[in-house]
PDB file of N, CA, C and O in Angstrom:
ATOM      1  N   MET A   1       8.514 -15.932  -0.777  1.00  0.00           N
ATOM      2  CA  MET A   1       8.996 -14.706  -0.081  1.00  0.00           C
ATOM      3  C   MET A   1      10.025 -15.231   0.987  1.00  0.00           C
ATOM      4  O   MET A   1       9.870 -16.292   1.593  1.00  0.00           O
ATOM      5  N   ILE A   2      11.050 -14.413   1.149  1.00  0.00           N
ATOM      6  CA  ILE A   2      12.090 -14.680   2.158  1.00  0.00           C
ATOM      7  C   ILE A   2      11.546 -14.557   3.572  1.00  0.00           C
ATOM      8  O   ILE A   2      10.896 -13.570   3.915  1.00  0.00           O
ATOM      9  N   GLU A   3      11.819 -15.569   4.386  1.00  0.00           N
ATOM     10  CA  GLU A   3      11.323 -15.547   5.803  1.00  0.00           C
ATOM     11  C   GLU A   3      12.489 -15.446   6.743  1.00  0.00           C
ATOM     12  O   GLU A   3      12.327 -14.944   7.856  1.00  0.00           O
ATOM     13  N   ARG A   4      13.620 -15.884   6.362  1.00  0.00           N
ATOM     14  CA  ARG A   4      14.827 -15.787   7.251  1.00  0.00           C
ATOM     15  C   ARG A   4      16.099 -15.848   6.393  1.00  0.00           C
ATOM     16  O   ARG A   4      16.049 -16.203   5.215  1.00  0.00           O
ATOM     17  N   THR A   5      17.167 -15.517   6.966  1.00  0.00           N
ATOM     18  CA  THR A   5      18.438 -15.508   6.304  1.00  0.00           C
ATOM     19  C   THR A   5      19.571 -15.768   7.305  1.00  0.00           C
ATOM     20  O   THR A   5      19.427 -15.628   8.519  1.00  0.00           O
ATOM     21  N   ASN A   6      20.740 -16.167   6.693  1.00  0.00           N
ATOM     22  CA  ASN A   6      21.883 -16.416   7.498  1.00  0.00           C
ATOM     23  C   ASN A   6      22.915 -15.386   7.375  1.00  0.00           C
ATOM     24  O   ASN A   6      24.101 -15.688   7.502  1.00  0.00           O
ATOM     25  N   LEU A   7      22.505 -14.093   7.117  1.00  0.00           N
ATOM     26  CA  LEU A   7      23.458 -13.037   6.939  1.00  0.00           C
ATOM     27  C   LEU A   7      24.178 -12.832   8.332  1.00  0.00           C
ATOM     28  O   LEU A   7      23.632 -12.980   9.425  1.00  0.00           O
ATOM     29  N   SER A   8      25.415 -12.490   8.128  1.00  0.00           N
ATOM     30  CA  SER A   8      26.229 -12.182   9.394  1.00  0.00           C
ATOM     31  C   SER A   8      25.839 -10.810   9.891  1.00  0.00           C
ATOM     32  O   SER A   8      25.194 -10.048   9.171  1.00  0.00           O
ATOM     33  N   GLU A   9      26.212 -10.492  11.082  1.00  0.00           N
ATOM     34  CA  GLU A   9      25.921  -9.141  11.632  1.00  0.00           C
ATOM     35  C   GLU A   9      26.490  -8.078  10.822  1.00  0.00           C
ATOM     36  O   GLU A   9      25.857  -7.040  10.627  1.00  0.00           O
ATOM     37  N   ARG A  10      27.744  -8.289  10.300  1.00  0.00           N
ATOM     38  CA  ARG A  10      28.432  -7.292   9.430  1.00  0.00           C
ATOM     39  C   ARG A  10      27.578  -7.044   8.072  1.00  0.00           C
ATOM     40  O   ARG A  10      27.388  -5.929   7.587  1.00  0.00           O
ATOM     41  N   GLN A  11      27.119  -8.209   7.563  1.00  0.00           N
ATOM     42  CA  GLN A  11      26.286  -8.079   6.324  1.00  0.00           C
ATOM     43  C   GLN A  11      24.996  -7.339   6.572  1.00  0.00           C
ATOM     44  O   GLN A  11      24.542  -6.551   5.743  1.00  0.00           O
ATOM     45  N   LYS A  12      24.383  -7.613   7.779  1.00  0.00           N
ATOM     46  CA  LYS A  12      23.148  -6.939   8.149  1.00  0.00           C
ATOM     47  C   LYS A  12      23.409  -5.384   8.286  1.00  0.00           C
ATOM     48  O   LYS A  12      22.585  -4.567   7.876  1.00  0.00           O
ATOM     49  N   GLU A  13      24.562  -5.032   8.867  1.00  0.00           N
ATOM     50  CA  GLU A  13      24.990  -3.632   8.953  1.00  0.00           C
ATOM     51  C   GLU A  13      25.143  -3.004   7.627  1.00  0.00           C
ATOM     52  O   GLU A  13      24.767  -1.845   7.451  1.00  0.00           O
ATOM     53  N   ILE A  14      25.677  -3.706   6.682  1.00  0.00           N
ATOM     54  CA  ILE A  14      25.803  -3.159   5.373  1.00  0.00           C
ATOM     55  C   ILE A  14      24.508  -3.092   4.632  1.00  0.00           C
ATOM     56  O   ILE A  14      24.276  -2.186   3.832  1.00  0.00           O
ATOM     57  N   VAL A  15      23.663  -4.054   4.898  1.00  0.00           N
ATOM     58  CA  VAL A  15      22.230  -3.908   4.349  1.00  0.00           C
ATOM     59  C   VAL A  15      21.586  -2.665   4.789  1.00  0.00           C
ATOM     60  O   VAL A  15      20.991  -1.943   3.989  1.00  0.00           O
ATOM     61  N   ARG A  16      21.694  -2.378   6.111  1.00  0.00           N
ATOM     62  CA  ARG A  16      21.175  -1.162   6.659  1.00  0.00           C
ATOM     63  C   ARG A  16      21.652   0.071   6.041  1.00  0.00           C
ATOM     64  O   ARG A  16      20.871   0.977   5.751  1.00  0.00           O
ATOM     65  N   LEU A  17      22.991   0.141   5.815  1.00  0.00           N
ATOM     66  CA  LEU A  17      23.580   1.244   5.183  1.00  0.00           C
ATOM     67  C   LEU A  17      23.126   1.428   3.707  1.00  0.00           C
ATOM     68  O   LEU A  17      22.807   2.520   3.236  1.00  0.00           O
ATOM     69  N   LEU A  18      23.128   0.257   3.025  1.00  0.00           N
ATOM     70  CA  LEU A  18      22.613   0.349   1.564  1.00  0.00           C
ATOM     71  C   LEU A  18      21.235   0.865   1.507  1.00  0.00           C
ATOM     72  O   LEU A  18      20.905   1.695   0.661  1.00  0.00           O
ATOM     73  N   CYS A  19      20.382   0.369   2.433  1.00  0.00           N
ATOM     74  CA  CYS A  19      18.942   0.768   2.413  1.00  0.00           C
ATOM     75  C   CYS A  19      18.820   2.285   2.733  1.00  0.00           C
ATOM     76  O   CYS A  19      17.869   2.943   2.311  1.00  0.00           O
ATOM     77  N   ASN A  20      19.755   2.789   3.449  1.00  0.00           N
ATOM     78  CA  ASN A  20      19.718   4.238   3.800  1.00  0.00           C
ATOM     79  C   ASN A  20      20.455   5.132   2.818  1.00  0.00           C
ATOM     80  O   ASN A  20      20.718   6.302   3.094  1.00  0.00           O
ATOM     81  N   GLY A  21      20.785   4.556   1.658  1.00  0.00           N
ATOM     82  CA  GLY A  21      21.320   5.318   0.625  1.00  0.00           C
ATOM     83  C   GLY A  21      22.892   5.445   0.591  1.00  0.00           C
ATOM     84  O   GLY A  21      23.416   6.237  -0.192  1.00  0.00           O
ATOM     85  N   PHE A  22      23.603   4.703   1.399  1.00  0.00           N
ATOM     86  CA  PHE A  22      25.073   4.808   1.341  1.00  0.00           C
ATOM     87  C   PHE A  22      25.544   4.000   0.113  1.00  0.00           C
ATOM     88  O   PHE A  22      25.006   2.941  -0.212  1.00  0.00           O
ATOM     89  N   THR A  23      26.584   4.562  -0.557  1.00  0.00           N
ATOM     90  CA  THR A  23      27.240   3.946  -1.676  1.00  0.00           C
ATOM     91  C   THR A  23      28.279   2.970  -1.152  1.00  0.00           C
ATOM     92  O   THR A  23      28.640   3.021   0.024  1.00  0.00           O
ATOM     93  N   THR A  24      28.752   2.103  -1.989  1.00  0.00           N
ATOM     94  CA  THR A  24      29.838   1.161  -1.546  1.00  0.00           C
ATOM     95  C   THR A  24      31.051   1.964  -1.097  1.00  0.00           C
ATOM     96  O   THR A  24      31.667   1.614  -0.091  1.00  0.00           O
ATOM     97  N   VAL A  25      31.404   2.998  -1.787  1.00  0.00           N
ATOM     98  CA  VAL A  25      32.507   3.878  -1.444  1.00  0.00           C
ATOM     99  C   VAL A  25      32.285   4.486  -0.072  1.00  0.00           C
ATOM    100  O   VAL A  25      33.235   4.518   0.709  1.00  0.00           O
ATOM    101  N   GLU A  26      31.141   4.954   0.269  1.00  0.00           N
ATOM    102  CA  GLU A  26      30.826   5.538   1.595  1.00  0.00           C
ATOM    103  C   GLU A  26      30.870   4.409   2.634  1.00  0.00           C
ATOM    104  O   GLU A  26      31.413   4.608   3.721  1.00  0.00           O
ATOM    105  N   ILE A  27      30.359   3.327   2.353  1.00  0.00           N
ATOM    106  CA  ILE A  27      30.420   2.190   3.329  1.00  0.00           C
ATOM    107  C   ILE A  27      31.822   1.768   3.529  1.00  0.00           C
ATOM    108  O   ILE A  27      32.139   1.431   4.670  1.00  0.00           O
ATOM    109  N   ALA A  28      32.718   1.736   2.580  1.00  0.00           N
ATOM    110  CA  ALA A  28      34.125   1.439   2.725  1.00  0.00           C
ATOM    111  C   ALA A  28      34.790   2.391   3.585  1.00  0.00           C
ATOM    112  O   ALA A  28      35.597   2.024   4.439  1.00  0.00           O
ATOM    113  N   ASN A  29      34.454   3.712   3.374  1.00  0.00           N
ATOM    114  CA  ASN A  29      35.132   4.679   4.277  1.00  0.00           C
ATOM    115  C   ASN A  29      34.702   4.684   5.666  1.00  0.00           C
ATOM    116  O   ASN A  29      35.520   4.858   6.569  1.00  0.00           O
ATOM    117  N   VAL A  30      33.371   4.490   5.905  1.00  0.00           N
ATOM    118  CA  VAL A  30      32.964   4.638   7.345  1.00  0.00           C
ATOM    119  C   VAL A  30      33.208   3.260   8.144  1.00  0.00           C
ATOM    120  O   VAL A  30      33.260   3.271   9.374  1.00  0.00           O
ATOM    121  N   LEU A  31      33.345   2.172   7.463  1.00  0.00           N
ATOM    122  CA  LEU A  31      33.718   0.916   8.091  1.00  0.00           C
ATOM    123  C   LEU A  31      35.171   0.561   8.024  1.00  0.00           C
ATOM    124  O   LEU A  31      35.593  -0.464   8.558  1.00  0.00           O
ATOM    125  N   HIS A  32      35.922   1.378   7.390  1.00  0.00           N
ATOM    126  CA  HIS A  32      37.403   1.197   7.260  1.00  0.00           C
ATOM    127  C   HIS A  32      37.743  -0.138   6.559  1.00  0.00           C
ATOM    128  O   HIS A  32      38.552  -0.955   6.999  1.00  0.00           O
ATOM    129  N   ILE A  33      37.065  -0.259   5.472  1.00  0.00           N
ATOM    130  CA  ILE A  33      37.320  -1.490   4.646  1.00  0.00           C
ATOM    131  C   ILE A  33      37.672  -0.959   3.240  1.00  0.00           C
ATOM    132  O   ILE A  33      37.458   0.217   2.949  1.00  0.00           O
ATOM    133  N   SER A  34      38.200  -1.813   2.394  1.00  0.00           N
ATOM    134  CA  SER A  34      38.465  -1.385   1.065  1.00  0.00           C
ATOM    135  C   SER A  34      37.188  -1.295   0.172  1.00  0.00           C
ATOM    136  O   SER A  34      36.194  -1.974   0.431  1.00  0.00           O
ATOM    137  N   ASN A  35      37.242  -0.425  -0.898  1.00  0.00           N
ATOM    138  CA  ASN A  35      36.065  -0.341  -1.774  1.00  0.00           C
ATOM    139  C   ASN A  35      35.704  -1.717  -2.308  1.00  0.00           C
ATOM    140  O   ASN A  35      34.537  -2.105  -2.373  1.00  0.00           O
ATOM    141  N   ARG A  36      36.756  -2.440  -2.688  1.00  0.00           N
ATOM    142  CA  ARG A  36      36.497  -3.839  -3.247  1.00  0.00           C
ATOM    143  C   ARG A  36      35.848  -4.750  -2.197  1.00  0.00           C
ATOM    144  O   ARG A  36      34.988  -5.559  -2.545  1.00  0.00           O
ATOM    145  N   THR A  37      36.228  -4.640  -0.962  1.00  0.00           N
ATOM    146  CA  THR A  37      35.575  -5.452   0.113  1.00  0.00           C
ATOM    147  C   THR A  37      34.137  -5.091   0.190  1.00  0.00           C
ATOM    148  O   THR A  37      33.265  -5.959   0.241  1.00  0.00           O
ATOM    149  N   ALA A  38      33.864  -3.729   0.199  1.00  0.00           N
ATOM    150  CA  ALA A  38      32.437  -3.314   0.340  1.00  0.00           C
ATOM    151  C   ALA A  38      31.645  -3.802  -0.863  1.00  0.00           C
ATOM    152  O   ALA A  38      30.522  -4.272  -0.677  1.00  0.00           O
ATOM    153  N   ALA A  39      32.152  -3.722  -2.063  1.00  0.00           N
ATOM    154  CA  ALA A  39      31.504  -4.186  -3.245  1.00  0.00           C
ATOM    155  C   ALA A  39      31.238  -5.693  -3.155  1.00  0.00           C
ATOM    156  O   ALA A  39      30.176  -6.173  -3.549  1.00  0.00           O
ATOM    157  N   ASN A  40      32.242  -6.440  -2.619  1.00  0.00           N
ATOM    158  CA  ASN A  40      32.118  -7.903  -2.506  1.00  0.00           C
ATOM    159  C   ASN A  40      30.962  -8.260  -1.482  1.00  0.00           C
ATOM    160  O   ASN A  40      30.199  -9.206  -1.675  1.00  0.00           O
ATOM    161  N   TYR A  41      30.894  -7.439  -0.394  1.00  0.00           N
ATOM    162  CA  TYR A  41      29.804  -7.666   0.559  1.00  0.00           C
ATOM    163  C   TYR A  41      28.457  -7.457  -0.103  1.00  0.00           C
ATOM    164  O   TYR A  41      27.531  -8.247   0.081  1.00  0.00           O
ATOM    165  N   LYS A  42      28.355  -6.379  -0.878  1.00  0.00           N
ATOM    166  CA  LYS A  42      27.096  -6.044  -1.580  1.00  0.00           C
ATOM    167  C   LYS A  42      26.678  -7.222  -2.448  1.00  0.00           C
ATOM    168  O   LYS A  42      25.559  -7.727  -2.357  1.00  0.00           O
ATOM    169  N   THR A  43      27.667  -7.665  -3.340  1.00  0.00           N
ATOM    170  CA  THR A  43      27.417  -8.813  -4.193  1.00  0.00           C
ATOM    171  C   THR A  43      26.938 -10.064  -3.371  1.00  0.00           C
ATOM    172  O   THR A  43      25.965 -10.726  -3.730  1.00  0.00           O
ATOM    173  N   ALA A  44      27.630 -10.333  -2.319  1.00  0.00           N
ATOM    174  CA  ALA A  44      27.255 -11.489  -1.507  1.00  0.00           C
ATOM    175  C   ALA A  44      25.939 -11.372  -0.891  1.00  0.00           C
ATOM    176  O   ALA A  44      25.230 -12.373  -0.787  1.00  0.00           O
ATOM    177  N   ILE A  45      25.546 -10.201  -0.462  1.00  0.00           N
ATOM    178  CA  ILE A  45      24.225  -9.905   0.111  1.00  0.00           C
ATOM    179  C   ILE A  45      23.165 -10.103  -0.969  1.00  0.00           C
ATOM    180  O   ILE A  45      22.192 -10.822  -0.739  1.00  0.00           O
ATOM    181  N   TYR A  46      23.324  -9.489  -2.134  1.00  0.00           N
ATOM    182  CA  TYR A  46      22.369  -9.605  -3.161  1.00  0.00           C
ATOM    183  C   TYR A  46      22.141 -11.040  -3.521  1.00  0.00           C
ATOM    184  O   TYR A  46      21.008 -11.453  -3.767  1.00  0.00           O
ATOM    185  N   THR A  47      23.268 -11.852  -3.556  1.00  0.00           N
ATOM    186  CA  THR A  47      23.154 -13.277  -3.866  1.00  0.00           C
ATOM    187  C   THR A  47      22.413 -14.021  -2.788  1.00  0.00           C
ATOM    188  O   THR A  47      21.513 -14.799  -3.104  1.00  0.00           O
ATOM    189  N   ALA A  48      22.738 -13.824  -1.555  1.00  0.00           N
ATOM    190  CA  ALA A  48      22.097 -14.460  -0.404  1.00  0.00           C
ATOM    191  C   ALA A  48      20.600 -14.225  -0.285  1.00  0.00           C
ATOM    192  O   ALA A  48      19.804 -15.098   0.060  1.00  0.00           O
ATOM    193  N   LEU A  49      20.294 -13.025  -0.585  1.00  0.00           N
ATOM    194  CA  LEU A  49      18.855 -12.602  -0.545  1.00  0.00           C
ATOM    195  C   LEU A  49      18.163 -12.776  -1.769  1.00  0.00           C
ATOM    196  O   LEU A  49      16.950 -12.571  -1.808  1.00  0.00           O
ATOM    197  N   ASN A  50      18.869 -13.172  -2.889  1.00  0.00           N
ATOM    198  CA  ASN A  50      18.173 -13.371  -4.180  1.00  0.00           C
ATOM    199  C   ASN A  50      17.512 -12.026  -4.669  1.00  0.00           C
ATOM    200  O   ASN A  50      16.338 -12.010  -5.038  1.00  0.00           O
ATOM    201  N   VAL A  51      18.230 -11.001  -4.660  1.00  0.00           N
ATOM    202  CA  VAL A  51      17.698  -9.673  -5.050  1.00  0.00           C
ATOM    203  C   VAL A  51      18.568  -9.195  -6.172  1.00  0.00           C
ATOM    204  O   VAL A  51      19.734  -9.571  -6.297  1.00  0.00           O
ATOM    205  N   ARG A  52      17.954  -8.329  -7.011  1.00  0.00           N
ATOM    206  CA  ARG A  52      18.632  -7.819  -8.215  1.00  0.00           C
ATOM    207  C   ARG A  52      18.913  -6.327  -8.119  1.00  0.00           C
ATOM    208  O   ARG A  52      19.771  -5.830  -8.849  1.00  0.00           O
ATOM    209  N   ASN A  53      18.246  -5.614  -7.275  1.00  0.00           N
ATOM    210  CA  ASN A  53      18.375  -4.158  -7.238  1.00  0.00           C
ATOM    211  C   ASN A  53      18.074  -3.594  -5.808  1.00  0.00           C
ATOM    212  O   ASN A  53      17.754  -4.325  -4.871  1.00  0.00           O
ATOM    213  N   GLN A  54      18.198  -2.290  -5.720  1.00  0.00           N
ATOM    214  CA  GLN A  54      18.016  -1.668  -4.385  1.00  0.00           C
ATOM    215  C   GLN A  54      16.576  -1.812  -3.899  1.00  0.00           C
ATOM    216  O   GLN A  54      16.335  -2.025  -2.710  1.00  0.00           O
ATOM    217  N   SER A  55      15.693  -1.704  -4.753  1.00  0.00           N
ATOM    218  CA  SER A  55      14.244  -1.815  -4.362  1.00  0.00           C
ATOM    219  C   SER A  55      13.943  -3.218  -3.793  1.00  0.00           C
ATOM    220  O   SER A  55      13.262  -3.324  -2.773  1.00  0.00           O
ATOM    221  N   GLU A  56      14.428  -4.272  -4.421  1.00  0.00           N
ATOM    222  CA  GLU A  56      14.321  -5.595  -3.937  1.00  0.00           C
ATOM    223  C   GLU A  56      15.007  -5.845  -2.640  1.00  0.00           C
ATOM    224  O   GLU A  56      14.545  -6.562  -1.752  1.00  0.00           O
ATOM    225  N   LEU A  57      16.199  -5.175  -2.583  1.00  0.00           N
ATOM    226  CA  LEU A  57      16.953  -5.324  -1.271  1.00  0.00           C
ATOM    227  C   LEU A  57      16.194  -4.649  -0.097  1.00  0.00           C
ATOM    228  O   LEU A  57      16.158  -5.163   1.021  1.00  0.00           O
ATOM    229  N   MET A  58      15.597  -3.491  -0.396  1.00  0.00           N
ATOM    230  CA  MET A  58      14.779  -2.876   0.761  1.00  0.00           C
ATOM    231  C   MET A  58      13.625  -3.640   1.109  1.00  0.00           C
ATOM    232  O   MET A  58      13.288  -3.696   2.291  1.00  0.00           O
ATOM    233  N   ARG A  59      12.932  -4.277   0.159  1.00  0.00           N
ATOM    234  CA  ARG A  59      11.776  -5.070   0.437  1.00  0.00           C
ATOM    235  C   ARG A  59      12.200  -6.274   1.263  1.00  0.00           C
ATOM    236  O   ARG A  59      11.581  -6.560   2.288  1.00  0.00           O
ATOM    237  N   ALA A  60      13.256  -6.997   0.838  1.00  0.00           N
ATOM    238  CA  ALA A  60      13.778  -8.106   1.578  1.00  0.00           C
ATOM    239  C   ALA A  60      14.243  -7.714   2.991  1.00  0.00           C
ATOM    240  O   ALA A  60      13.986  -8.457   3.939  1.00  0.00           O
ATOM    241  N   ALA A  61      14.884  -6.624   3.146  1.00  0.00           N
ATOM    242  CA  ALA A  61      15.348  -6.139   4.454  1.00  0.00           C
ATOM    243  C   ALA A  61      14.184  -5.827   5.393  1.00  0.00           C
ATOM    244  O   ALA A  61      14.235  -6.102   6.591  1.00  0.00           O
ATOM    245  N   LEU A  62      13.114  -5.234   4.799  1.00  0.00           N
ATOM    246  CA  LEU A  62      11.916  -5.002   5.693  1.00  0.00           C
ATOM    247  C   LEU A  62      11.254  -6.332   6.056  1.00  0.00           C
ATOM    248  O   LEU A  62      10.870  -6.507   7.213  1.00  0.00           O
ATOM    249  N   THR A  63      11.102  -7.272   5.127  1.00  0.00           N
ATOM    250  CA  THR A  63      10.460  -8.488   5.321  1.00  0.00           C
ATOM    251  C   THR A  63      11.217  -9.269   6.397  1.00  0.00           C
ATOM    252  O   THR A  63      10.586  -9.867   7.269  1.00  0.00           O
ATOM    253  N   LEU A  64      12.509  -9.279   6.358  1.00  0.00           N
ATOM    254  CA  LEU A  64      13.398 -10.007   7.307  1.00  0.00           C
ATOM    255  C   LEU A  64      13.591  -9.288   8.675  1.00  0.00           C
ATOM    256  O   LEU A  64      14.165  -9.862   9.600  1.00  0.00           O
ATOM    257  N   GLY A  65      13.116  -8.052   8.785  1.00  0.00           N
ATOM    258  CA  GLY A  65      13.238  -7.291   9.980  1.00  0.00           C
ATOM    259  C   GLY A  65      14.655  -6.677  10.136  1.00  0.00           C
ATOM    260  O   GLY A  65      15.000  -6.187  11.212  1.00  0.00           O
ATOM    261  N   ILE A  66      15.428  -6.706   9.115  1.00  0.00           N
ATOM    262  CA  ILE A  66      16.777  -6.156   9.270  1.00  0.00           C
ATOM    263  C   ILE A  66      16.687  -4.580   9.368  1.00  0.00           C
ATOM    264  O   ILE A  66      17.517  -3.955  10.030  1.00  0.00           O
ATOM    265  N   ILE A  67      15.715  -3.991   8.729  1.00  0.00           N
ATOM    266  CA  ILE A  67      15.428  -2.588   8.822  1.00  0.00           C
ATOM    267  C   ILE A  67      13.945  -2.426   9.152  1.00  0.00           C
ATOM    268  O   ILE A  67      13.148  -3.355   9.018  1.00  0.00           O
ATOM    269  N   ASN A  68      13.605  -1.210   9.587  1.00  0.00           N
ATOM    270  CA  ASN A  68      12.214  -0.909   9.801  1.00  0.00           C
ATOM    271  C   ASN A  68      11.900   0.398   9.149  1.00  0.00           C
ATOM    272  O   ASN A  68      12.807   1.160   8.815  1.00  0.00           O
ATOM    273  N   VAL A  69      10.588   0.687   8.951  1.00  0.00           N
ATOM    274  CA  VAL A  69      10.181   1.842   8.195  1.00  0.00           C
ATOM    275  C   VAL A  69      10.759   3.151   8.821  1.00  0.00           C
ATOM    276  O   VAL A  69      11.133   4.072   8.094  1.00  0.00           O
ATOM    277  N   ASN A  70      10.820   3.209  10.057  1.00  0.00           N
ATOM    278  CA  ASN A  70      11.317   4.507  10.724  1.00  0.00           C
ATOM    279  C   ASN A  70      12.778   4.708  10.315  1.00  0.00           C
ATOM    280  O   ASN A  70      13.180   5.844  10.063  1.00  0.00           O
ATOM    281  N   GLU A  71      13.567   3.668  10.242  1.00  0.00           N
ATOM    282  CA  GLU A  71      14.969   3.796   9.826  1.00  0.00           C
ATOM    283  C   GLU A  71      15.104   4.288   8.356  1.00  0.00           C
ATOM    284  O   GLU A  71      16.023   5.027   8.002  1.00  0.00           O
ATOM    285  N   LEU A  72      14.154   3.842   7.540  1.00  0.00           N
ATOM    286  CA  LEU A  72      14.145   4.322   6.161  1.00  0.00           C
ATOM    287  C   LEU A  72      13.874   5.868   6.094  1.00  0.00           C
ATOM    288  O   LEU A  72      14.505   6.575   5.308  1.00  0.00           O
ATOM    289  N   ILE A  73      12.972   6.345   6.892  1.00  0.00           N
ATOM    290  CA  ILE A  73      12.612   7.715   6.908  1.00  0.00           C
ATOM    291  C   ILE A  73      13.641   8.601   7.459  1.00  0.00           C
ATOM    292  O   ILE A  73      13.937   9.647   6.882  1.00  0.00           O
ATOM    293  N   THR A  74      14.222   8.214   8.593  1.00  0.00           N
ATOM    294  CA  THR A  74      15.096   9.102   9.303  1.00  0.00           C
ATOM    295  C   THR A  74      16.521   8.550   9.357  1.00  0.00           C
ATOM    296  O   THR A  74      17.455   9.309   9.618  1.00  0.00           O
ATOM    297  N   GLY A  75      16.704   7.307   9.129  1.00  0.00           N
ATOM    298  CA  GLY A  75      17.995   6.614   9.270  1.00  0.00           C
ATOM    299  C   GLY A  75      18.234   6.391  10.763  1.00  0.00           C
ATOM    300  O   GLY A  75      17.816   7.191  11.601  1.00  0.00           O
ATOM    301  N   SER A  76      18.896   5.319  11.067  1.00  0.00           N
ATOM    302  CA  SER A  76      19.221   5.022  12.500  1.00  0.00           C
ATOM    303  C   SER A  76      20.204   5.961  13.034  1.00  0.00           C
ATOM    304  O   SER A  76      20.939   6.601  12.283  1.00  0.00           O
ATOM    305  N   LYS A  77      20.245   6.073  14.384  1.00  0.00           N
ATOM    306  CA  LYS A  77      21.230   7.040  14.958  1.00  0.00           C
ATOM    307  C   LYS A  77      22.709   6.655  14.437  1.00  0.00           C
ATOM    308  O   LYS A  77      23.513   7.529  14.112  1.00  0.00           O
ATOM    309  N   GLU A  78      22.969   5.431  14.391  1.00  0.00           N
ATOM    310  CA  GLU A  78      24.246   4.891  13.905  1.00  0.00           C
ATOM    311  C   GLU A  78      24.539   5.376  12.435  1.00  0.00           C
ATOM    312  O   GLU A  78      25.608   5.910  12.142  1.00  0.00           O
ATOM    313  N   GLU A  79      23.627   5.180  11.620  1.00  0.00           N
ATOM    314  CA  GLU A  79      23.781   5.633  10.196  1.00  0.00           C
ATOM    315  C   GLU A  79      23.929   7.194  10.067  1.00  0.00           C
ATOM    316  O   GLU A  79      24.752   7.671   9.285  1.00  0.00           O
ATOM    317  N   ARG A  80      23.164   7.934  10.803  1.00  0.00           N
ATOM    318  CA  ARG A  80      23.334   9.386  10.692  1.00  0.00           C
ATOM    319  C   ARG A  80      24.711   9.784  11.213  1.00  0.00           C
ATOM    320  O   ARG A  80      25.346  10.673  10.644  1.00  0.00           O
ATOM    321  N   GLU A  81      25.200   9.126  12.316  1.00  0.00           N
ATOM    322  CA  GLU A  81      26.575   9.406  12.708  1.00  0.00           C
ATOM    323  C   GLU A  81      27.619   9.082  11.751  1.00  0.00           C
ATOM    324  O   GLU A  81      28.589   9.823  11.592  1.00  0.00           O
ATOM    325  N   MET A  82      27.440   7.924  11.065  1.00  0.00           N
ATOM    326  CA  MET A  82      28.312   7.481  10.064  1.00  0.00           C
ATOM    327  C   MET A  82      28.461   8.441   8.927  1.00  0.00           C
ATOM    328  O   MET A  82      29.561   8.729   8.456  1.00  0.00           O
ATOM    329  N   ARG A  83      27.271   8.954   8.476  1.00  0.00           N
ATOM    330  CA  ARG A  83      27.156   9.838   7.482  1.00  0.00           C
ATOM    331  C   ARG A  83      27.835  11.164   7.799  1.00  0.00           C
ATOM    332  O   ARG A  83      28.439  11.775   6.917  1.00  0.00           O
ATOM    333  N   ARG A  84      27.742  11.623   9.073  1.00  0.00           N
ATOM    334  CA  ARG A  84      28.366  12.806   9.583  1.00  0.00           C
ATOM    335  C   ARG A  84      29.892  12.701   9.583  1.00  0.00           C
ATOM    336  O   ARG A  84      30.612  13.630   9.217  1.00  0.00           O
ATOM    337  N   VAL A  85      30.323  11.583   9.991  1.00  0.00           N
ATOM    338  CA  VAL A  85      31.812  11.222  10.074  1.00  0.00           C
ATOM    339  C   VAL A  85      32.326  11.200   8.563  1.00  0.00           C
ATOM    340  O   VAL A  85      33.376  11.771   8.267  1.00  0.00           O
ATOM    341  N   TYR A  86      31.614  10.577   7.690  1.00  0.00           N
ATOM    342  CA  TYR A  86      32.067  10.496   6.310  1.00  0.00           C
ATOM    343  C   TYR A  86      32.161  11.879   5.674  1.00  0.00           C
ATOM    344  O   TYR A  86      33.104  12.201   4.951  1.00  0.00           O
ATOM    345  N   ALA A  87      31.139  12.684   5.976  1.00  0.00           N
ATOM    346  CA  ALA A  87      31.153  14.061   5.437  1.00  0.00           C
ATOM    347  C   ALA A  87      32.278  14.914   5.927  1.00  0.00           C
ATOM    348  O   ALA A  87      32.775  15.788   5.218  1.00  0.00           O
ATOM    349  N   ASN A  88      32.663  14.663   7.107  1.00  0.00           N
ATOM    350  CA  ASN A  88      33.819  15.423   7.730  1.00  0.00           C
ATOM    351  C   ASN A  88      35.164  14.930   7.188  1.00  0.00           C
ATOM    352  O   ASN A  88      36.159  15.654   7.214  1.00  0.00           O
ATOM    353  N   GLN A  89      35.175  13.739   6.717  1.00  0.00           N
ATOM    354  CA  GLN A  89      36.447  13.168   6.141  1.00  0.00           C
ATOM    355  C   GLN A  89      36.762  13.772   4.777  1.00  0.00           C
ATOM    356  O   GLN A  89      37.915  13.807   4.346  1.00  0.00           O
ATOM    357  N   ASN A  90      35.702  14.252   4.102  1.00  0.00           N
ATOM    358  CA  ASN A  90      35.904  14.734   2.741  1.00  0.00           C
ATOM    359  C   ASN A  90      35.797  16.199   2.620  1.00  0.00           C
ATOM    360  O   ASN A  90      35.946  16.741   1.525  1.00  0.00           O
TER     361      ASN A  90
END
């Protein structure tokens, strides 16, 4: 089981967004990065955490303390705001 990781703060931010249901396109839009960069972050995160899918990512993120159960239920204030901004852009 994973006990710690060397993910950057940006990678942890993307993990939180992925765990809250953001797609790579949504992540790219709210973080003002390209779709390809968002996809590359996702691939690097999956590799670093040795996960293969969203369920394994969520389990690893919970284990590592990157996210907590309350964030999964309601989303953090930051994620809710990002989703609102993204919705207004489209």
